[in-house]
C-alpha positions as MATLAB code, in Angstrom:
seq = 'MTKYVVIYHASESALEQMNSATPEQMAEGMKPWMAWVERCGDGLVDLGTPLAGGQALSTSGASPSGKGVVGYSILQADNMEAAQALLKGHPHLEWAAGCEIEVHESVPLPM';
ca = [
      42.817  -66.953  -50.195;
      46.083  -66.906  -52.073;
      48.178  -63.789  -52.562;
      49.391  -62.767  -56.019;
      52.252  -60.398  -56.792;
      51.572  -58.156  -59.765;
      54.598  -56.699  -61.555;
      54.150  -53.777  -63.940;
      56.455  -53.409  -66.961;
      56.758  -50.347  -69.204;
      58.851  -49.296  -72.158;
      61.499  -46.594  -72.003;
      59.224  -44.238  -73.960;
      56.400  -44.753  -71.445;
      58.797  -43.910  -68.609;
      59.903  -40.747  -70.409;
      56.242  -39.799  -70.846;
      55.619  -40.281  -67.115;
      58.749  -38.363  -66.089;
      57.750  -35.364  -68.193;
      54.135  -35.249  -66.964;
      52.906  -32.228  -65.051;
      51.388  -32.691  -61.582;
      47.960  -32.121  -63.144;
      48.589  -34.810  -65.777;
      49.787  -37.199  -63.048;
      46.646  -36.568  -60.991;
      44.480  -37.163  -64.059;
      46.425  -40.354  -64.836;
      45.709  -41.691  -61.344;
      41.924  -41.503  -61.799;
      41.696  -44.788  -63.768;
      43.932  -46.433  -61.147;
      41.615  -45.326  -58.337;
      38.630  -46.680  -60.302;
      40.500  -50.009  -60.594;
      41.162  -49.946  -56.826;
      37.415  -49.538  -56.247;
      36.611  -52.429  -58.607;
      39.074  -54.724  -56.816;
      37.636  -54.114  -53.369;
      39.036  -56.630  -50.857;
      40.938  -58.353  -53.672;
      43.569  -55.614  -53.529;
      45.812  -56.163  -50.511;
      48.429  -53.518  -51.353;
      48.264  -51.020  -54.227;
      52.063  -50.908  -54.114;
      54.212  -48.098  -55.450;
      56.111  -47.126  -58.558;
      59.607  -48.610  -58.721;
      62.751  -47.111  -60.249;
      66.479  -47.687  -60.424;
      66.309  -51.483  -60.187;
      69.571  -53.391  -59.835;
      70.273  -56.964  -60.911;
      72.504  -58.552  -58.276;
      74.739  -61.561  -58.809;
      77.919  -63.010  -57.345;
      79.855  -60.815  -59.783;
      78.249  -57.565  -58.601;
      75.320  -55.307  -59.528;
      74.093  -53.762  -62.761;
      70.937  -51.954  -63.910;
      68.132  -54.510  -64.219;
      67.027  -53.338  -67.673;
      63.771  -55.271  -67.427;
      61.415  -52.272  -67.386;
      59.888  -53.069  -63.979;
      58.045  -49.915  -62.931;
      55.789  -50.986  -60.060;
      53.988  -53.696  -58.148;
      50.712  -54.522  -56.403;
      49.556  -57.397  -54.188;
      46.212  -59.082  -54.822;
      44.359  -61.877  -53.077;
      42.104  -64.296  -54.900;
      40.886  -67.887  -54.812;
      42.994  -68.895  -57.836;
      45.043  -67.529  -60.746;
      41.966  -67.134  -62.937;
      40.296  -64.966  -60.293;
      43.487  -62.896  -59.942;
      43.581  -62.396  -63.703;
      39.932  -61.350  -63.640;
      40.831  -58.582  -61.164;
      43.416  -57.360  -63.690;
      41.026  -57.293  -66.641;
      40.822  -53.739  -67.999;
      43.714  -52.598  -65.807;
      44.733  -48.981  -66.604;
      48.434  -49.875  -66.838;
      47.716  -51.823  -70.028;
      46.108  -48.743  -71.566;
      48.841  -46.316  -70.479;
      51.295  -46.663  -73.380;
      52.464  -49.088  -76.045;
      54.589  -51.890  -74.641;
      53.103  -51.870  -71.144;
      52.616  -55.328  -69.677;
      51.525  -56.915  -66.415;
      52.996  -60.071  -64.875;
      51.149  -61.917  -62.117;
      52.755  -64.526  -59.849;
      51.243  -66.714  -57.162;
      52.887  -66.195  -53.791;
      53.768  -69.689  -52.582;
      54.228  -70.220  -48.835;
      57.719  -71.144  -47.685;
      58.034  -74.728  -46.487;
      58.745  -74.679  -42.785;
];
């Protein structure tokens, strides 16, 4: 099976909504995620974590990434279509306007 890296993007307003949520609202918001975890079964290798404070690094230094990356997950599937099927109905897409998911095939390093 091939691994796929899932990158979650969200708008600034979605991040503000998350940062102002109460612990009860956060717990309620995790319920659809846990249902997605159940649906994925063995296809989910690593649920991942939220991400914050990203930095874009270059030879000239570092700056805030500004790309709205808010989390990641790792899936495994036979092909990209199967990986996308695991993401169908994902709760991140329903969270707030402007939320998107990117999925990338993890390609083995040539040795």
